[in-house]
C-alpha positions in Angstrom: 159.7 115.3 141.3 159.5 115.3 145.1 161.9 117.7 146.8 164.7 116.6 148.9 165.8 118.0 152.2 169.3 116.7 153.2 171.5 113.9 152.1 170.7 111.5 155.0 167.8 111.4 157.5 167.1 109.3 160.4 163.9 107.6 161.5 164.1 106.8 165.2 161.8 104.8 167.5 160.3 101.3 167.1 156.9 102.0 165.7 158.1 104.7 163.2 160.7 102.4 162.0 158.3 99.6 161.5 156.1 101.9 159.5 159.0 103.0 157.4 160.2 99.3 156.6 156.6 98.4 155.6 156.6 101.3 153.3 158.2 100.1 150.0 158.5 103.6 148.7 160.8 104.6 151.5 164.4 104.3 150.5 166.4 102.8 153.5 170.2 102.7 153.7 170.9 101.0 156.9 169.3 99.7 160.2 171.1 100.5 163.4 170.3 98.2 166.3 171.5 98.8 170.0 174.0 96.2 171.0 172.4 93.7 173.6 168.8 94.7 172.9 166.3 91.8 173.5 165.5 90.0 170.4 162.4 88.5 172.2 160.5 91.8 172.0 158.0 91.4 169.3 158.5 94.8 167.7 162.1 94.2 167.5 161.3 90.7 165.9 159.2 92.5 163.4 162.0 95.0 162.6 164.4 92.3 162.0 162.0 90.2 159.9 161.2 93.3 157.8 164.8 94.4 157.4 165.9 91.0 156.4 163.1 90.7 153.9 164.3 93.8 152.3 168.0 92.6 152.5 169.0 95.7 154.5 172.4 95.9 156.3 171.8 95.6 160.2 174.5 97.2 162.3 174.8 96.5 166.0 176.1 99.5 167.7 176.5 100.8 171.3 173.8 102.8 172.8 176.0 105.9 172.9 176.1 105.9 169.1 172.4 105.9 168.8 172.2 108.7 171.4 174.5 110.8 169.1 172.6 110.0 166.0 169.4 110.8 167.6 170.4 114.0 169.3 169.6 112.1 172.5 166.0 111.6 171.7 164.3 108.5 172.8 165.3 106.2 170.0 164.2 102.9 171.9 167.3 101.1 170.6 166.7 101.3 166.9 167.3 103.9 164.2 167.0 103.7 160.4 169.3 105.7 158.0 167.0 106.6 155.2 167.3 108.7 152.0 166.0 112.2 152.3 162.4 112.5 153.2 160.3 112.9 150.1 157.6 115.5 149.6 154.5 114.9 147.5 152.9 117.4 145.0 149.4 118.9 145.0 148.5 116.5 142.4 149.6 113.6 144.6 147.3 114.8 147.2 144.3 114.9 144.8 145.3 111.4 143.5 145.3 110.2 147.2 141.7 111.3 147.7 140.6 109.9 144.4 142.2 106.4 145.3 140.0 106.3 148.4 136.9 107.5 146.4 136.5 110.6 148.7 136.1 114.3 148.3 139.6 116.0 149.0 140.2 116.9 152.7 143.5 118.8 153.0 145.2 120.6 155.8 147.4 123.7 155.2 150.0 124.9 157.8 150.9 128.4 157.7 154.4 128.7 159.1 154.3 126.1 161.8 157.6 126.0 163.2 157.6 123.4 165.9 158.5 119.8 164.5 156.5 118.2 167.4 153.5 120.1 166.3 153.8 118.9 162.7 154.4 115.4 163.9 151.2 115.4 166.0 149.1 117.1 163.2 150.3 114.3 160.9 149.3 111.6 163.4 145.8 113.2 163.9 145.5 113.9 160.1 146.0 110.1 159.5 143.4 109.2 162.2 140.9 111.7 160.8 141.0 110.8 157.2 143.0 113.9 155.9 144.2 113.2 152.5 147.4 115.4 152.6 149.1 118.2 154.4 150.5 121.4 152.7 153.4 123.2 154.1 155.4 126.2 152.8 159.2 125.9 151.9 160.3 128.9 153.9 159.7 129.8 157.6 158.4 126.5 158.4 159.4 123.2 159.8 159.9 120.5 157.0 160.1 116.7 157.4 162.7 115.7 160.0 163.5 112.8 162.2 161.7 114.6 165.1 158.6 115.0 162.9 158.8 111.3 162.0 159.2 110.2 165.6 156.3 112.3 166.8 154.1 111.3 163.9 154.5 107.5 165.1 154.3 106.2 161.5 151.7 108.6 160.1 154.4 110.4 157.9 154.5 107.2 155.8 150.6 107.4 155.3 149.8 111.0 155.0 151.5 112.8 151.9 152.9 116.2 152.6 153.3 118.7 149.9 155.9 121.5 150.2 155.0 124.6 148.1 156.7 128.0 147.4 153.8 130.3 147.9 150.7 129.5 150.0 148.6 132.2 148.4 149.3 130.8 144.9 148.4 127.3 146.2 145.1 128.4 147.5 144.4 130.1 144.3 145.0 126.7 142.5 143.0 124.8 145.0 140.2 127.2 144.4 140.3 126.7 140.6 140.0 122.9 141.4 136.8 123.6 143.4 138.2 123.3 146.7 136.7 125.4 149.6 139.2 127.1 152.0 138.5 127.5 155.7 140.9 129.2 158.2 141.3 129.6 162.0 140.8 132.9 163.6 139.7 134.4 166.9 136.6 136.0 165.2 134.6 133.5 162.9 131.9 130.9 162.8 131.9 128.5 165.8 133.9 125.5 164.4 131.0 123.2 165.7 128.9 124.5 162.9 131.4 123.7 160.2 130.3 121.5 157.5 133.3 119.9 155.8 131.5 117.8 153.2 132.8 118.2 149.8 136.4 119.4 148.8 137.8 121.4 151.5 141.1 122.7 152.8 141.7 123.6 156.5 144.4 126.3 157.1 146.0 126.4 160.5 148.1 129.3 161.5 151.6 129.5 163.2 152.0 129.0 166.8 152.4 132.7 167.7 150.9 134.8 165.0 148.1 132.7 163.5 147.4 132.9 159.8 149.3 135.6 157.9 147.2 138.5 156.5 147.6 137.7 152.9 146.6 134.2 153.4 143.6 135.2 155.6 142.3 137.3 152.7 141.8 134.1 150.5 139.7 132.3 153.1 136.2 131.4 152.1 135.2 131.2 155.8 136.9 131.7 159.1 136.4 129.3 162.1 136.8 130.1 165.7 137.2 127.7 168.8 135.2 129.2 171.7 137.2 129.3 174.9 135.8 130.3 178.4 139.1 130.1 180.3 141.7 132.7 180.9 143.9 131.4 178.1 142.6 132.5 174.9 144.7 130.5 172.4 145.5 126.8 171.9 148.6 125.0 170.7 148.5 124.7 167.0 148.4 120.9 167.0 145.5 120.9 169.5 143.5 123.5 167.5 144.3 121.4 164.3 143.1 118.2 166.1 139.8 119.7 167.2 139.1 121.0 163.8 140.1 118.0 161.9 137.9 115.9 163.9 134.9 118.4 163.4 135.7 117.8 159.7 135.6 114.0 160.3 132.4 114.3 162.2 130.6 116.2 159.4 131.9 114.0 156.7 131.2 110.8 158.5 128.1 111.5 160.7 126.6 109.1 163.2 
């Protein structure tokens, strides 16, 4: 069964809210709408229509309450109170690839701690055709309202599996004929990466990169060449470059 995180979570922002309302698998408890917000806005109209279609309670509340619920993030006048964010299993990720008739393309994150990075990675993963993201249970950010907001709806389309041990998971993936590629300062130029077939791309943490035990399990290391003074990239930026190289090799012109 999927793992649960807290008793109540929130989805904030208009586009993430629309995506969640359209996802029939997402359990929604209540819709909070800012008092006095324009009902003529098309996105607000869509939210109201979807909420009424699911027979959800819509509470009109002052902006101050939404500010408090969202920890003063940009909620855009609407918040969903939802059941705890659900995690997929590794089998779910394989099933997602099979449903699309494609060889698995997964992304594994080794202790990425910034929720904005995770949200951005999920958004790019959705665009690049990634079938699922794998994160560890410990020393890593999980699915949160901030992740959902940054992902802009992608969290409802890209399954996220949360595992106890990345090394054991890599071993399982290899047993299922998946090749494992990781990022490193020393490695093959990522522009030469051929991501055809079943692959998993491992992205390291913001400060330390891939942990030594995980790095030992890589089939090949990939590097992003840089000519500037700064010799490292934000985890979400690096992941975006590599995911689109994967897309390019899997869907050539």
